[in-house]
N, C-alpha and C positions, 0 to 999 in steps of 0.2 A: 505492498499499499504504500503511496509517494507522501513525502511528506508534508503537511498544511502551509500554505502561502504564509509568510509573516508581511504583511504591510508597517510601514510607518508612516505618519498621515504629520507635518508637521501644521499647525494652526496659527503660531505666533513665535514667537523669541527666536525665529532663525532670521538672519540678515536685516535686526533689529538690538536693539536692548530694550528688554519691555514685552507684556503681553505672553506670558509664558506659557505655550498650551499644546502638548502632543499626545496624541493617539496612537494608540499599538493594538493591531488589529492582526489577528488568526481564529481562522474558518467563522465559527456562529459569535465570535466573542469580541469584544472591544474594551479595552483599558481607556483612560484620559489621565496624564498626568501634568499636574497643576492647573490653573485658571486666572492668571494674572491679569494687571492691567496696563497701559503704559500711559505714562503725562503726555498732553498733545506737544507737537512740534509748532514751530514761530507760527507756519502758516495755516494752522489749523483754528482759525479765529473762533473764539468764544465757545469754544470746545474744552471741557472742565475734564476728560480723559476719555481712554480709546482701550476697545477690550474686543478682543475674536470673535471672529465671523463664525457660530455655530451649524452653519446650514446642514452641513455634512453630518456632523450629530446629529442631530434633529431628524434628516433623510433615513437616518441610519440607526433610530434610538431601540429599535429591538434587540442591537448586539451588543448596547451601552450597560455594562455591569457595574460601572462605577469613577470617581475620580480619585486620583489619588494625589495627596499633595504632598510636596519633599521641606516646605518651611513657611515660615510666617511672614514674608516680606510681601509687600503689596503686588510685587512684578509675578507672582507666584499664585496670591490669592483673593486681589481685589476683585477679580472680575466675578466671584460665586454669585453676590448679591443680586446682580445683572442676568446673572448667564443659567444658574443655578434653579429660579423658579420655571423654566421652560424648558431643562431638562430633566428634573426631578429624579436625580441618579445617588444610591450613596456619597457619601463623601467620606475618604478614611485618610488618616494621619495623626500622628501624634500628641500626647497631651497637651502643650504648648500651641503648637500649632491650631488644637481643637481650639483651646481657650481665644484666639487670637482670633480664628475663622467665626466664633460665637458673637463676640462685639463688635465685628463687621456687618453681620447678618442683623444683629440684632438693631444697629443702627436705621437700619432698612426693612426692620419689621418684618425681616425674611426669616429667621430663625424657627419659629415653630412648627415650619412644615419642611427643614430639613434634616435629613437623616445624616446625623454626623458619627460617625462608626472609629473608636480608640485601637489602635494598631501601635505596641510598643516597638524600639529597635529589638534586632534580632529574633520577632516574628512574624510567622506567615499567616495570609486568610486568601483561600480561595474563592475564586469568582469565576464561575462557565469551567472551562477545561483549564484555566490559567490558575497557577496560585504565584502570589505575590511578596514578596520579602525585604523586609524593611533593614536595611542596616544604617548605623552612627556616621555620619559626618561632620568634619569642623567645619563651622561656617561661621557668620560674623551675628548669630540669634541661636539658643541652645534649642536642640530639640530636633536640628535638621539632619535627615535621612537622603536617602539614597535607595533604590532600588530596582531588585530584580527580580522578572518576569519570567516565571517557566511556564512556554506554550508547548501548544505540541510543533510548533515550527521551530523551536528553540531557544534559548535561554538570551533574554534582551536586558544589559544592567543601565541603570539610568543613575547617574553620579548626583542628579539637582545640583545646586551652588556648591562648592566644595573645595577646600584648602588644605593642604596638610599642617597644620598647627600644632608644637606636641604641647603646647602650654595655653591652653583655649581657659576662657572666662569659668566655663561651666566643668572644665576637668575632663571634658569626654571628648578628644580625640576619632579622628577621623577611623574607622575600623579597619586597619590593615590585613588583620589574617582574617576577616570577613572579604576582601576584595580577591587576596590569595588565594583562599578555597575557591571562591568562584571562578577563578582562572583555571585552576588546577581541574576542576567539573568539566567544562570548558563553557564558552560562551560564545554565543550566536554574534551578536550586535551590541555594542559599545556606545552609549548615545552619554558623551561629555562634554561639560560644561565650557565653553571656550573663553568668557568677555575677557579674561587678562592675557590670551595667545600669542599678543605682542608683547608682553613684558618677560625679560631675561631672567632667569635666577630664581630665586626663591620668594613668595610675599610675608612681607614679617609677621610675628606675631602678633595676637591681641592686646598681649602684657605691655606691649610698645606705650600702648594709647594709656593703661592704665600706669604708668611710670609716669609719662608725661601729665596727665590730667592731676598728679598727687603734686608735682612740680609745680604749676601753675597756680593748683589753691596753696601753697606754701606758701609762696612768694607773693602771690595778689594781696592789692591792700585792702581792698574793695570786693562788692560781689561779684562774684567766679559763672556766667550763666553760659551754658551749655545747651546747645539744637543740636539735633539728633533725629533720625525717622523714630515715632512712635510703636514702630515693633523693633526697634535694635533693646533688644531684653539685653544683652550682654552688656552694652556700650550704657545702658541707664546701670546698672549694677558698678560698673566702674566709676559713674560719678559718686556712686553713693558711696562706695567703698574710701573714694580718694576725700569727700568729705567730712566722713568720721572720722578719716585717719590726723584730719587739719582741724576738728575742732568745729567742723559748719555743720549746719544744719540744710535739707533739701527741699525748696519747691517746686513742688510738680506742674507746670501749667502746659497748658492745652487741651483741649475735652479731649482728641485720642489718644495722647498719650497719658492723662488722670486713668483713662478706661483702661490701657492695659497695664500699667504699673499694679493698678487696683485688681484688674486677673491674675496676673504673674505672680502677685505676691500671693493670694490665696490659695493660687497651685504650689507653691515653694520654690517658684523658679527665680525671684527676687528677694534678696537675704535685705530685709532692713529697720534696724533691731530698735529696739526702743523707742523714744520718739525723735528720730532724725529727720523724720518725714514732718513739714510743717504744713499748719494750713495759712491762707494771705494774713490772716488777724495776727497771727504768730512775726512773718516777716516783717511789718510795720513798727516790732517789739527790739526785734536785733540789730544791734549790729553790723555795717556791712562785712566788714570781715570773717563775722560768723556766717555768711549766706552764701548757697550754690544755688542753681538755677535751672532745670533739666527744661528745657521747653522742645516744644516743635519747629519748623521753619527753616529747616539747613539746607532746602532748594529756594528757598526764597518765594513761597508759596505770597500772595499777594494776602490771604486770609488767615497765614498762621502766626501762632502766640510773638516770633522774632519779630517778623515784617512789621506786625503790628506796635511792637516796640521801637523799632527801626523809625517807626512814622508819628512815633508818640501816642497813638492811638489806641496802647492797651491800659485796660480798666485797673490792673494790677500793680504793674512791673513798667518803672519809666526810666530809660535809661540815665546815666548822671556818672560825669568825670567818675573816674575811679575805676570803673569797671571793665571786666576783663570780659569778653564775650569770643566762646569758642564752638565755631561751624565743625563739628564732627564728623566730617561725612563728605565727599566729591559730588560737586553736582553733573544731575546727568545731563548728558547730550538734549542740549534744548534748554535748559534752565540757567544758563551760563546768565546772561543779563538780568534776570529775578536777583541771581544770589550777587549778582557785582553791584545792585543797586543797593540791596541790601547792606550789602555790607561798606557801604560809603555814606548812607545816611545814619549808620551805627560810629563811622568814624567821626560825621559832623557831631554827633550828639557827645563827642568827648570819651568812647569806648577805646580800649584798646582790642584790637581784633586780632584772633589765631585762626587761623583756618589753613587746609594742607598744603598749600603752596608755601608756606614759612616755618611750617612747624608738624613735629607727627603726631598732629591730633585726632587722627584716621587712618586704620591699616584695611584695605580690600580684603571681602571676604571670600576672593575666589582665588585660584591656584595659578601661581608663574608660569614660565615654561616647562620648568624640570619639574614642580611636582604636576603638570598635563603628561609629561612624560611617566612618570614614575606610576601614575595611575592606568595607562596605556600598557606598561611592563606588567604592572600585576594582572591584570585582567585578561590579557593575553587575547584578545575580538579577533574570529575569522573577520566580521565587518566593522566598519569605525563609522561614523555619520557625527560632525561635531556638531553642539547646538547650544542657546542662547550666545550670542553674538552677534553682529555685526558682521557684513561679507568679508571683511578684511581679515575679521577676527576665525573665521570658520579657515579662509585659506590655510591660514597661519597653521592653525591647529590641523590641518590634513599634512601640512607640510613637518609637524612633530611626528604624527602617526607612523611616515614613512621612516623617518632615524629609529624609531623603534623597531621596524620590522614587519607593521601594517603593510598587504600588497598596495599597489597604487589602486589597481582595478576594484581592489573590495574597499574604498575611504570613498565615501560620498559626500559633497557640498550638496545640499537641501538649502530651500527657501519656502516660506510659509506656502503653504499649499500644492508642493511639489510630494507624488505619492513613490513612496521606494518599497519596492517588493521583492523580498527573498525567498530563492525557491532552493529545491535541488540543482537548479542548474546554474547558480547565482543569485545576483543579485543587479537589480536595473530601476528605473527611474519609468514608470509606468504611464502617467498621467496625472493631472492636476485639476483641485479641487477647491471651490469659493473659500480664499480664503482670505478678505478686503478685511479693512478696518472699519469698526461701526464703534461710529462717535457716540460722546455722550455727554447731553448737554443739562444740567441740571439732574434731574428723575430720568429722562427718558432719550432715548437713543435719536441722533439723527443723521441725514441722508446725506450725499453727495451735493445733491442740486442745493441743500440750506448753505452748505460751507460755500460752493459756488457764488451763490448769492451772498455773501457775509462780502469774501474778500472785492466783490464788486463793487458792496456800499463803501468798502475802505479803500477803494482806490480812485473811482470816479462820481461818492456821492447815489444823490435821489431824487426826484421829482415825483410830486405827486399831483395830479391833473384831476381836479373836480370836478364835474358833469352834472350841470343837471338839466335832467333829461323830459318832454313830454311823454308822458306814460304812455298817451294813446298814438301821438305821432312819432315818434322819438325822434325828436328833434331838440336843440339847446332851445331853451327858454330863456336863458341868460347869459353873459358873457362867461367861460369858463376861468375858475382862479389856479394858477397854478403857486404850488410850494413846494421850494427846493431847499436842501441837506446836504452841503458836503460835495455840494458841484460848482459854484464858483463863488467869489465873496460878494455877502450882499450889496454894497453899492454898485457891482459891476453888474448886475444879473437883472434890473429894470428894465432897459429898454428890452434886451436879446430875449426875457421871460412874456413881454408884452407882441413882440415880434411871433413867438411863439402859439401865443392864443389867438392871436390872427390866425397863423395857421390851421391852428384847431378849426375854429368856425370853418374856415373856408371847404375843409376838409368834410364835413358834416353837414355842409348846407346842401338840404334838398337830397341829401343822400338816405334812398328808402331802406331801413334797417327794421326788421319784425321787433315786436314787442319782445319776445324771450329771446331774441339772439344779440343779447348783452356782450356776450363774446366777442361778435364780429366787431361792435362798436370799439367795446377798449382796445382791440386788437389795432384796426385803423388809426386809431388815436396813437398807440406805441410807435407804429412802425412811422407816423409820419413825422410825430416830434421827436423819436429817436434819430431820425434822418437828420434834420434838419441842426439838431444840436451838432451832431459829428462834424456835420457839413462847417457850421462855424466853431467850434471849438476840438475839434478833434480829440471829444472823450465820450464815452456810452454809459451815463449815468444808468443806474434801475427807472423806469419809468412808471408809474401805477397811476392807473387810469382809475376813477373812482364815479362811476354814475349812481346819480342821484335820480331818483323818479319823483314828478310830482304831477 
């Protein structure tokens, strides 16, 4: 009997940073690894976040056995509140990751319907004809795992985000013995993190940041404010540890940060003894040299705690001379301008600002080249697909795989939507499925047309043409009104808009339009005014005719 075909379908995270989601399919069973979001790029006007396109999963929902989450960062769990209600499938994760997922789902009132299942590292769970095995990896958050999926088509190892840190904050390094065991048993395919495939050597240990935070707090004469991701539990623990050692109390600022700290403390992943965590009332009573603040806003997000502080808009913390602000994160691609603006505003208020370019206040949670080669050497896969990274990262990682013995024809670079099929005859890319961006604006998703219109508005402005029309004859009963925004300076527009009004009257005079065909009237006005304005200004504003019946 021939071996069943193994299919790998990346729906996010390949050719980009963030929005990680990948399906593994064999026979009548399919599992999904991670369900993350991506922060919008500069041209995505008004978009809050981007999530994966799950149309393929919806089309093959009968095969879907569950979503397996590697760890609790937003680029791996952030899309669950938006996509899980559509998929209605169990979510498997470790204890802290489950806690972070619960916090996110509760924010979106989606927790009650979710089926969250706990899997400890070292344990297996059966889903259909597959067995999923969790193994521990070191990352910048506790309880991060990689996974081995034992399928009828072979074993697939997914590393998740990882590095080989021998002194992690939680004391639990990557499980080298399990990786070696999997390699000796035989691995068909390795899917491995590529985020820092360009970086030579090894990634420094998290201990470096802990030592730096201690020195900063010991030397600072005033308050120390540390900004990091709300899900970066290990970094929050380092802030608390440094504060205790320097006789400081810690105020947690930012709703998501407070929710995560509360949850992680309750589950035992954060240790904050005694009264080290303080309330806003206690903040006012303590001298600055005894205060540390941990806050959201390391990416300069406009509504985050740190951005509000930088803009003198935070209700609890006002930046004052003598404050030291630490940005314990690297800007996500596309966020550089926001971060730079926040840093400049903090300096303007007299703060001393430390960030990764000038001080060792952040280390990456991803393995550099030597660690990636070690992973490949331990697992010894027959086939290899680099994941999690922009296209150049994937290329660099493929080159590393050749250096440790993976055959060139067995190392594949995929991008979102490309389907890799592995069978007895070898591996090949067989087709492509929908894997476009899904834009989320506020509480719902929006399409490309909305984004295109926003870009149009930002560049050329808009005109509203108000047409008062007789209900019976469809003729104008008064002169049109035209209101413009962002198209031309008000003082320069009067004569041009008067000419446009004349044109509308001429265009519609005597034109026979059926009462129900307002679309014809609006299209006629739009075309005539658009052509006139382009001839006069070489610009194409968005034109919105508004007929009013009388």
